[in-house]
C-alpha positions in Angstrom: -303.4 27.0 30.2 -305.9 25.7 27.6 -305.7 22.1 26.5 -304.7 19.0 28.3 -300.9 19.1 28.2 -298.5 21.4 30.1 -295.5 22.8 28.2 -291.9 22.3 29.4 -291.0 24.5 32.4 -287.3 24.3 32.1 -286.8 21.8 35.0 -285.3 18.6 33.9 -283.4 16.8 36.7 -282.3 13.7 34.7 -280.9 13.8 31.2 -279.9 10.9 29.0 -278.1 11.6 25.7 -277.4 9.4 22.7 -275.7 10.0 19.4 -277.2 8.5 16.3 -276.1 8.5 12.6 -279.5 8.9 11.1 -279.9 8.2 7.4 -276.7 6.3 6.7 -277.3 2.6 6.0 -273.6 1.6 6.1 -270.2 3.1 6.0 -267.5 2.1 3.5 -263.8 1.7 4.2 -263.2 5.4 3.6 -265.8 6.3 6.2 -268.4 7.5 3.7 -272.2 6.8 3.8 -273.3 3.9 1.5 -276.8 2.9 0.5 -278.2 6.4 -0.2 -279.1 9.3 2.0 -277.0 11.7 4.0 -275.5 10.8 7.3 -276.2 12.8 10.4 -275.2 12.5 14.0 -277.6 13.6 16.7 -277.3 14.1 20.4 -280.7 13.6 22.0 -282.4 12.9 25.3 -285.7 13.6 26.8 -285.4 17.2 25.7 -282.4 17.6 23.3 -281.4 16.5 19.8 -278.4 18.0 18.1 -277.7 16.9 14.5 -274.5 17.5 12.5 -274.6 16.6 8.8 -272.0 16.3 6.1 -273.3 16.4 2.5 -270.6 14.1 1.2 -270.6 11.5 3.9 -268.8 11.2 7.2 -265.1 10.4 7.5 -263.8 7.6 9.6 -262.1 10.1 11.9 -265.4 11.7 12.6 -266.9 8.4 13.7 -263.9 7.6 15.9 -263.9 11.0 17.5 -267.7 10.9 18.3 -267.3 7.4 19.7 -264.5 8.5 21.9 -266.5 11.5 23.2 -269.5 9.3 24.0 -267.3 6.8 25.8 -265.6 9.5 27.8 -268.9 11.1 28.9 -271.1 8.0 29.2 -273.3 8.9 26.3 -275.2 6.3 24.3 -273.9 5.9 20.8 -276.1 4.6 18.0 -274.0 3.3 15.1 -274.7 4.0 11.4 -277.4 1.6 10.2 -279.4 1.6 13.4 -282.1 3.8 11.8 -283.4 7.4 11.5 -282.8 9.2 14.8 -286.5 10.0 15.3 -287.4 6.3 15.1 -284.5 5.2 17.2 -285.5 7.7 19.9 -289.2 6.7 19.7 -288.3 3.0 20.2 -285.4 3.2 22.6 -285.4 6.5 24.5 -288.8 8.2 24.3 -290.9 8.4 27.5 -294.6 9.5 27.6 -295.0 12.8 29.5 -291.4 13.9 28.9 -290.2 16.9 26.9 -287.9 16.7 23.9 -286.3 19.4 21.9 -284.2 18.6 18.8 -282.6 20.6 16.1 -284.7 18.9 13.4 -288.2 20.0 12.4 -289.5 16.4 12.6 -288.6 16.0 16.3 -292.4 16.0 17.0 -292.3 12.3 16.0 -292.0 11.7 19.7 -295.6 13.0 20.1 -296.7 9.6 18.9 -296.1 8.1 22.4 -297.3 11.2 24.3 -294.1 13.2 24.5 -294.1 17.0 24.1 -291.5 17.0 21.3 -290.5 20.2 19.6 -288.1 21.2 16.9 -285.6 23.9 17.9 -282.6 25.8 16.7 -279.2 24.3 17.2 -278.1 26.9 19.6 -281.2 26.5 21.7 -280.5 22.7 21.9 -276.9 23.3 22.8 -278.0 25.7 25.7 -280.5 23.1 26.9 -277.8 20.4 26.8 -275.8 22.7 29.0 -278.6 22.9 31.5 -280.1 26.2 30.3 -283.8 26.9 29.9 -285.7 26.7 26.6 -288.3 29.4 26.1 -291.3 29.4 23.7 -294.4 31.6 23.6 -297.4 29.8 24.9 -299.0 28.1 21.9 -302.6 27.9 21.1 -304.3 24.5 21.5 -306.0 22.7 18.6 -307.9 19.6 19.3 -308.5 17.1 16.4 -311.2 14.6 17.2 -310.8 11.4 15.3 -313.7 9.0 14.8 -314.2 5.8 12.9 -311.3 3.7 11.5 -309.1 3.6 8.4 -310.4 1.7 5.5 -308.2 -0.7 3.4 -305.5 1.1 1.5 -305.9 4.3 3.6 -302.9 5.0 5.7 -301.9 7.3 8.6 -300.3 9.6 6.0 -303.7 10.2 4.6 -304.8 11.4 8.0 -302.2 14.1 8.2 -302.7 15.0 4.5 -306.4 15.6 5.4 -305.3 17.8 8.3 -303.0 19.7 6.0 -305.9 20.1 3.5 -308.1 21.6 6.3 -305.5 23.8 8.0 -303.0 24.5 5.2 -299.2 24.4 5.5 -299.2 27.5 7.7 -302.3 26.7 9.7 -300.4 25.1 12.6 -298.0 28.0 13.3 -298.0 28.9 17.0 -300.2 25.9 17.8 -300.0 22.5 19.5 -302.1 19.9 17.7 -303.6 17.4 20.1 -305.3 14.3 18.7 -308.1 12.6 20.6 -311.4 10.8 20.1 -312.4 7.2 19.8 -310.6 6.9 16.4 -307.2 7.3 18.2 -307.6 3.8 19.6 -307.6 2.3 16.1 -304.1 3.8 15.4 -300.9 2.0 16.3 -297.9 4.0 17.6 -296.1 3.9 14.3 -299.2 5.3 12.7 -299.5 8.0 15.3 -295.8 8.8 15.0 -296.3 9.2 11.2 -299.0 11.8 11.9 -297.0 13.8 14.5 -293.9 13.6 12.3 -295.7 15.4 9.5 -297.2 17.9 11.8 -294.0 19.8 11.0 -295.6 20.5 7.5 -298.4 22.3 9.3 -295.8 24.7 10.9 -297.1 23.5 14.3 -295.1 23.8 17.4 -295.7 20.1 18.0 -298.4 17.4 17.7 -299.3 14.9 20.4 -301.3 11.8 21.0 -302.4 10.5 24.4 -300.4 7.8 26.1 -302.8 4.9 26.4 -303.0 1.1 26.3 -301.8 1.2 22.6 -298.7 3.1 23.8 -298.1 0.5 26.6 -298.3 -2.4 24.1 -295.7 -0.6 21.9 -293.3 0.0 24.8 -293.8 -3.5 26.1 -292.8 -4.9 22.7 -289.6 -2.8 23.1 -289.0 -4.2 26.6 -289.7 -0.7 28.1 -293.1 -1.1 29.7 -291.7 0.4 32.9 -291.3 3.7 31.0 -295.1 3.9 30.4 -297.3 6.4 32.0 -300.9 7.1 31.1 -301.1 10.6 29.7 -304.6 11.9 28.9 -306.1 15.4 28.5 -308.1 16.9 31.4 -311.8 16.2 31.2 -312.4 20.0 31.4 -309.7 21.0 28.9 -310.5 24.0 26.8 -309.2 24.5 23.2 -308.8 27.4 20.9 -309.9 25.3 18.0 -311.6 21.9 17.5 -311.6 19.9 14.2 -313.5 16.7 13.6 -312.3 14.0 11.2 -314.1 10.8 10.4 -311.4 8.3 9.5 -313.9 6.2 7.6 -314.5 9.0 5.1 -310.8 9.3 4.1 -309.5 8.0 0.8 -305.9 7.5 -0.3 -304.4 10.9 -1.1 -301.3 12.4 -2.6 -299.8 15.9 -2.0 -299.8 17.7 -5.4 -296.8 20.0 -6.3 -297.4 23.7 -5.9 
């Protein structure tokens, strides 16, 4: 294959699931979401995420039912208020070098720590949770070389907006976006995860950063340094497309409406 990372081959001997109510800050006495946002529950592991949303909030019975299921089957349960499922997974469950599929387009957030994380259909995720194989066509590989560093008031979101400006909202379809270069070392894991999260707006299969000493420091802060593995592209990796971006040249940007 081209590029430095190998796609999921369907063999995943160990699976760890957790259920998270994503955007719900709190739940009132009637079981509804409070504090804005919708409430979604997700089953996720190193390759699966299965959200279930209710536009008007989640009833108390739903919470009790899901908690009873997780207790019965030994599944981690993340209570409402713990945070967005992608961030929870990044901090508590994500492991560099593992593969994640989730029924949400922003599953590639996991690429911020070197996971091959892809959004998938709900049925595909359910099949994977049952031990089935997940198939995708071999994506093309796009390498984005980052140099320099972000100036004051310039954020990681400006990086992905620049990528979107260059590639367009359909430019990533059928591609894996791999970030590299000396500029990568200047970006924290939250910044990297911001970039991979918004890779969904490119239409990309996924986006991924290397797992390096920055990743190790992040996992160590979470008490999970034993989950760290160095994941770097092969020295002789070949790419279908190479894009160079000087972080020093970026300015704060905003995405204009179409």
